[in-house]
N, C-alpha and C positions, 0 to 999 in steps of 0.2 A: 572617373577614370578615364587613363589614358586608352585612346584605339592603338589596336595591335595589328600589326602588319600582317596580314594574312602570310605565312611562310610557305617556302616550297616543298612539297611534298619530296622526302629523296626515293631513290630509287634501289629498295630494299631485297630485289628480284633474288640478290646472291649473296650467300653470307661473305662478312669479309675474311679475306683470309681463306676462304673454303676450299678445298679439293688440293690442298697445298699451294695455291697461286697468292700471289701478292695481293696486297691491298689494292695496290696500282690497277689490277685488272679490273676492279668494281668504283670505288671512291677514292679518289683522292687522299694521301696520309694528313695532308692538312686541312682537310672538309672535315673528316673526321675528327681530328684534334678541336677544330672549330665548333662542333658539334658539340662536342664532350664537354667545350668549355663554356658555352651559351647555357647548355642544359645546366650546370654546375651554378652558374650566376643567376639564373634564374630561380634555382632550388632556394638559394641562400636570402635570395629577394622577393623570394613568393607573397602575390598576396590573396588573402583569401575574399572572393568577389561577397558581394549580399549585404546584408545588413547586421551590423552586430549587436547582441544582445545587451541588453542594461539593466538593470533591475528600478522598476519603474516607482517613482516618487507617487503616493496615491493620497490623494489630499480624505482628511478624517476629520469630522468634527473635534474641538478640544476635550469635550466632556460627554457623558451619557445624559440621554435627557431625564432617565430616571434616578439619576446621581443624588446623594443629599442637598449637593450646592443649587438643586432646581427644586428643593422645598418637599421632597419626598421624607419618609420615614429616615433616621440617622441608624439603619442598619447596618450599612454598610462604611466604609472609608475607601476613601480617593487618594492615594498615591500614586508617585511615577512607578515605583519597583516594585513588584511582586514577584514572592517567591511560592508559586504553586505546583512546587515541583513532587509532592506526595498531600496533596489536598485534604487526600482520603481520612488523612491522620485526622482532621480536625472537629472528626467528629467522636474521636476519644474512645474507639470502640476496637480491641484488641482481633476480635474475631474478623472484625470488618476489613483489616488490615491484614491480617493472616488470608482472607478468600480472596484480597487483590493481589496478593503476590503470589499465590496459586494460580489464580486465572493466568497471570500475565506469562507463568511457566508452560501451563496447558489447553490455552483457550487453541482451537484450530482456527480460525480468522484471520488470527496473530501467527502462527504457523505458514497460513496461507501467504499472507501479506510478506513473509520473510521468504518465502520464495521464489517470489515475484522479485525482492529486492535484489536475490543471489542472478535470476536471471538476466535481469537488468546489468550486473556488476560483469556478469558472464559476457555479455553481448559487447559491454564498454570493452575489453579484450579482444573481441571480434573486430570492431572496426579499426584498433591499434593493429594489429594486426594485418587487416587491409592497406595498410600503409607501408609495410614493410617488404622488403624484396621478396620473391617466392622462386622454389627449385623444383625442379622435378625431373625427376629420374626415369630415361626411356630405352626400352631394349626393345630389338627385335630380331626374327628369323626367317631364313626361307628355302626352301627347297624345291628344285626341280631337274626336271631330264630334258634333254635334246643332241640335235646332231651337232657336228664340230662345224660345220659351216651356218650356223646359227649362233654361233658362240660370240659376243662381242657385241652382236648387233642389237639382241632381244635387250631389253632394260628390263623386264621383268622374270623373275627368276621361275616362277610359276607358268611362263606364258607355254611353253612347251612342255607343259609338265606329265601331257599323257601321252608322248614321245618316248618309247625305251629302247630305242635303237642305238643311241648317241650319248653324250657324255652326263653324268648328275654334276648336278651346282647345288651348295648350300651354302648361305650368307646370311653373316650377322653383322647388326649395327646397336650402336649402344652408345648413351651420352646423357650430360646434364644439360636443362636448359634451365635459365632463370628471366625474372622480368622484375622491373621497378619501377612502378609509375612515379613519377619527379613529381606532382601534383601541384602546378606553378600556378594554379588558381584558384586552391584552397579548397578542391570538393571533399575531399578525405579526412582533412584537418575539419571540416564544418560538421562530418559525420561522427567523428571522433569528440569535438565538441556536443553535439548531440545526444550522443551514447551516455556520454559525463551527465548532462542533465536531465536523460533520462534515470538514469542512476540515481542521484542526489533526488529527484521526486519519487522513484519509487521506495527512499528510504523517509522519505515525509508522509508516505503514503502508509508506508508500515507503521511510524508514529501518530496518522491519525486514527488506525485501526485500535491502536494500543489504547489511544485517550478515550476512543469511543468501548471498550470492553470496558476497563477500570470504571468509566460513568454509567455503564449498564449493571455491574454488580454492584456498585453502591445502591443504584438505584434499586436494583432487585432486594437487595438486604432491607435497604428503610423499610421498604414497602413489605417486605417478611416480618420484620418488627413490628410495623404498624400495623398489618393483621392479627397480630399475636395479642396486641394492646388494645384491638376492637374484639376480639373473643373473649379475650378476661374480663371487660366489662359487660358483655352479653352474659356471661356467667356468671357475674356478680349480679346483674340485675334476675335473671333465672332463679338463684338463689334467695334472694331477696323477696321475689313474686311467689315464690313456695312457700316462705316461712311466714307470709303477708295471707295467704291462701289457709294454711293449719290455722293460724290467729281467727282468721274470719271464720274458719269451721268452727273454731272450737265455742267461739261467741253464737255462733248459730244453734250448736245444739244445748248451751246455756239458756238459747230464747233471748238472748239480747240483743239480737240485729234479724235482718230480713235475708231471704234466700236470694233475693237479688246481688246484695252485697258479696254473696259466695259466688255468684254467677260472673258478676264484673271481677272478681279475682282469679277464677280461671280464667278468663280471656285474657288478662294479662298475661298469665303464667304463658298461656299458647302463644300469644304474639311474640313475646319474647324468646321463643324457643324457636319459632319458625324463622325468627334471623340469624339463628348460628350457622344452618350449612352455606348459604352464599359466602358468607365470610370464609368460612372453613375452605371452598373451594378457591377462594382466594389464594388462599396463604400457601394451599398445594403446588398451584400454578408458579408464585412468587420461589417454591423449594424447587420447584423443577427446572426454573428458569436459571436458579445461581447453579445449579449442577450442569447444564449442558456449557454455561461460559466458563465453568472450570476444568470444560472436556471431560466430565465423570456422565454416569449415570444416575438418575435421582437415587437408587436406593444407597449408594454409598456415603451419600449425605444426609440422609435421613435424620440419623441418629444425632449427630451434632447440631441439626437446625434445630430439631423439636424441642430442645434444651432454654427453655423460655428464658430471654434476657431482657435489659433493659432496652429502649428504644436509644438509638444513637441522640447525643447531645448536641446542641446547636454551639457554636463558636459565638462570643461576645461579638465581633465585629468581621466582619468581611471585608478585608481589599480587596479591590477591584480594578484598580489601575486605570490608565487612561486609555482609552480608545489606538492611539498610534501603537502600544505595548501590543496587541494583536500580530502583527505584523512579524513579532518575532515569537509570538506562542503559539499560534494557530496555527498545527502542522495543514491543513488543510489548505490555507494561504499561501505557505511557503511550496506545498505540492505542486499546486495552479500557476503561480510564479516560474518553478521550474520547468512546467509544461512547457510554459511561454516559452522559455528560453529555447527549449529543445524544438518547439518548431519553428522559432527564428534562425536555430542553425541549418535545419531542413531548409528553410527559402533559401539559405545561401548556397546551399549545396543542388537546389534544384539549377539556380542561376547558374552555376560553375559548369553545368552539363552544357550551356551554349557555348564553352569555350574552346578552343583545343588541349587534348590531353596529351603528352609526350610522355614516352614507357622508354628506358633504356633494357635491353634486351642481349642476351646472349646464349651463348651453346658452346659445348665443347664436346668431342666423344670422338669414335670411332668406328671404322668399317672393314671388312674384310670377310675372305670367304675361301672355299675349297674348292677345287675341281676332279671330279674322279674320272680319268679317262686315259687312256695310252698317252703315253708322253710329255703329260700334264704334271704343275705341280702347284703349290699349297701358293693362295694370293695375299700377298702381303695384307697387315692392316694400314687403312688410310686415315690418321690425324683429319679431323675436323673440328673448328673450330671459330668462331666471330663474336663478334660484337656491334651493338650500333643501337641508334636512337629509332623508337616509330611513334610515327604521328597517328593519331585520328582528330578529324575534325567533324562533326555531323552539320555538312551544307545542305542538306534536302532532309526533310522531316515533313513537312506539311502541318506545321504549327504544334507538333507532338509535345517538344522539349517547354514551348511557350503556355502550352496549356498545363503541364506540370508544374511550373513558378505560380501560375494561377490559383492553382489547387493549394499549394503550400500556403502561398498567401492568405489566401482564405481559411486557411488551417490555425497560421499564426492569429488571424483578426478572431477566430473562436474562442482562442487557447487565451488572448486577453479581453473579450468579454465575459469568459468565464471566471478569471482572476479575479475581475471589478466586481460581478456577481457574488463571489465566494468573500469578498472586502465586505460589501454591502451588508450581505445576509449574515455577518460574524457582527456586524453594529447590532443590527436587528434584534440577532439573538439573546446578547448580552443584555438590551435594553429591557428584552421579555422576560428574561430572566430574572432581573435583577426587580422589575415591578411586580412581577409574581412571587417570586419570595420576600419582597415588602409588606405585600398585600395581605399575605398569607399569615406573616408573621404576628402583623396588629391584628388579625381576626382570631390568634390563636390567643394573644393576650383577653381580647375581650371574651369571647370561650370560657381563659380560665379564671374572671370577675365571676361571669354569671352561673357557673359551674359551682364556684363556692356560695351564692346565693341561694340556688336549688337546695344544695345538702340542706343549708338554714330553713327552705321552705317545707321540706318534708318533716325536719323535727315538728317545729311548729304546728304541722299538719296531722301528725300521730298523735302529738298531744291534747290538742282540740278533740280527735275522734274518741281518745279515751274517755276524756272528760264529758262526750256527750255535745259537744259545742258547734258541732259539724258533721256532716254524711261523709260516707265511706268514698262515696266519689271523689271529693276533694282531695283525699290522702292517694287516692288512686293517681289520679290528675300529678299531684304535685313527682307521686314517685317515679311515673313516664317520664314528666319534665324534664327529672333530675338524672336519668339514664340517657337520654335524647343526647342530653348535654355532655356527659359524659363520654357518649360518643362522638359527638360533633368534634369534642375534643382530639381523640387521639385519631381521629380522622384528618383535621385539619395539621394537627402535629405530623403525620405522614406526609401530606402534604407538602408541609412545608420543606420536610428534608427531602422528598421529591425536586422540588423549586431550586433547594440550594444545591444540588447536584446538578440539577441544570444549569447554573449559573455555575458551578466552578467549569464545567464541561465546553459552556459558551466561551469563557475567559482562556481556554485553551491550558497548555500545562501539563505536568505528569506524565510526561516522556523525555524528559531529560537526564532521568539519572539512571534511562535504560536501553541504553546509546551503544547496545552491544552489536558490533561489527561483524557481520556473519563470516564464516568460515568458507573460501571457495577454493578448490584445489588449482595449484599452477596449471595450465595448460604444457602440454609436451609434444614434441615433435609428431607428425602422424604413425611415425614408423613404431613409436613405443608407446602411441595411445592403441595402436593396432595390437599389438602382444601383449597389452593389458585386459583389451576386449576380448583377444582370442581365449583368454585364460581364465575368462568371468570373474576377473576382477574388478569391484564395485570400488569410484572415487571415495573418498575420505567424508566429501559433502553429503553423501546419502544416507549416512550411518544417523538414524535420527534421536537426537537431543545432545548433538553437540554446540546449537545455541544456547543453552542453559544460562540463565541471569538470575542475579538474586534482587530483590526486592527490598 
C-alpha cells in the first residue's frame, strides 16, 4: 500500500463566510476549492484497507469412510447431487409431515432465531446510515438585563441578569448543521460489509435452528411410535402369559400337572407386567417433547398422538452425496463462514482507525435579538453559514488502536478455527450416522429372522408339552425368548429410525424450501419516528404471526 503523506490540518477556528465576512478573511477560495476537489477525488478512488474476505477452499475427503464403496452394507447410495429439502417425507407418514409443518410455524426457537435475523438486518441499515450525511437542527434563546454602558461589551446576555437598573436583551439563534465523513480508507465500508455478513450469518443460524427442530420432531415422533410398538409387544406378552396361566391352572385343577408349573406361570406374568410401566413413562416423555417442539402444551396433542399408528417406514435407499456437498447443505458451516467474513471485515475497520478521517461539515442559520430600553430598536437577524473539511488523525494513542487490531485479528483466527472445526465435525457426524444406521439395519434384519424362528419354537414346545413329551419350563422359556426377540425387534426398529433421522440431519438440508425473508419496517427520519412513538404506535414488525410460512 502506498504511504500517505500527513496532510496539514487547516485552521477551522472560523466558519467560512461567517458573520457576513468573505472567504478571504479565513481561507482563500482557491484553497477551499482545492480541498473540495481533493476530497472528491479521494472519495472516488477510495480504498479499503485491511484484508479482503474470500470464501475458503476447504479440503474434504472424496468419500465417507462408512460409504458403500468401502465395503459397508449397501443401504446408502453415493451420488453427487442429493435432494434433502423435505427428507422427512421419506418416512411416508402423513402425521409426521403434519407435525413438522406445525413445528415450523409454532416452534419458539425458530421464532427466536428469526428475531435475531431481524436484528441483524436492522443493524445493517444502521451501518449504512452511518456512512450517509447527517443533519441536526439547533436553536437557542437567551434573556438578560444590564446597564447602557455594558451593552456591546458583555458577550453573554445573562452576564448581568441580576442588574435591573438598565435595559433588557433577548437573543435567538437557530440553524442546520450537517456532516459527512468521506470514508477515504474504507472504515465505514468495512462496517457495512461486516454488518451485511452478520445478517447472512444470522440467516444461516436461523436455517440451522430450523434443521435442528425438524430433526428433533422427527426423532421424537419415531421414538413415540417405537415406544407404542414396545407397549403393544408387552401387552401381547401379558395377555399370552395370562392365558398360559389359566391353561396351567386348569391342568393343575384336573391333576394333570404340579403346583410348580402354576408358580412359574405366575412369575412369568408378573415379570411381563412389570416391564410395562417404564415404557409408558418413556412414551409420555416423547409425547411431551413433541408438544413443546410444536410450541404447544402436552394436553393439546394427547388425543391426536394417543391413537396408535404404524411405525414410520424406512426408504429402500438413502442417497448421501459426497462430503464436498456439505459445504452447500450444512447451514452451520455456512453460518461459520459468514461469521469469519464479518470478523475479517472488522479487522479492516480496526486498521482504518490508524489513518486520518476527513469529514465535510457545513452550517447555515441566523442570529438576532431585541433590546428593550429607551431609544433602542430591534437588532437585525444576521445570516451565518459555512462549509469546509475537518480532519481527524490519532497521532498519540499509546498503542490502543494497534491493540484493537490485534484483538480483531485474533477474533478472525478464532472464527477461522471454528469454521474448520464445523467442517471436520460435519464429516465425522455423517460417517458416524452412516455407520450407526447401517449397523442397526443389519441387526434389524437378523432379529427379524430370529423372531420368526422363536415363533416356530413356541409352537413346537407347546405341542410337545400337551403330549407330555417335555416339561412346562421349556414352554415358558420358549415364550420368554419369543417376546424378548419381538421386543428387541421393535427397539431395533426404533433405534434404526433415530439413526436415520441423525443421518438426514448430519447431511444437512431441510431448510431450502423455507427461505421466508422476514419483514422489517422501513426506517423513517427521527422526527417521524418521534411522532410515531409519542402516539404509542408500534411498528408492523412487532405484530406476531407476520412471518408465517407454508410447509
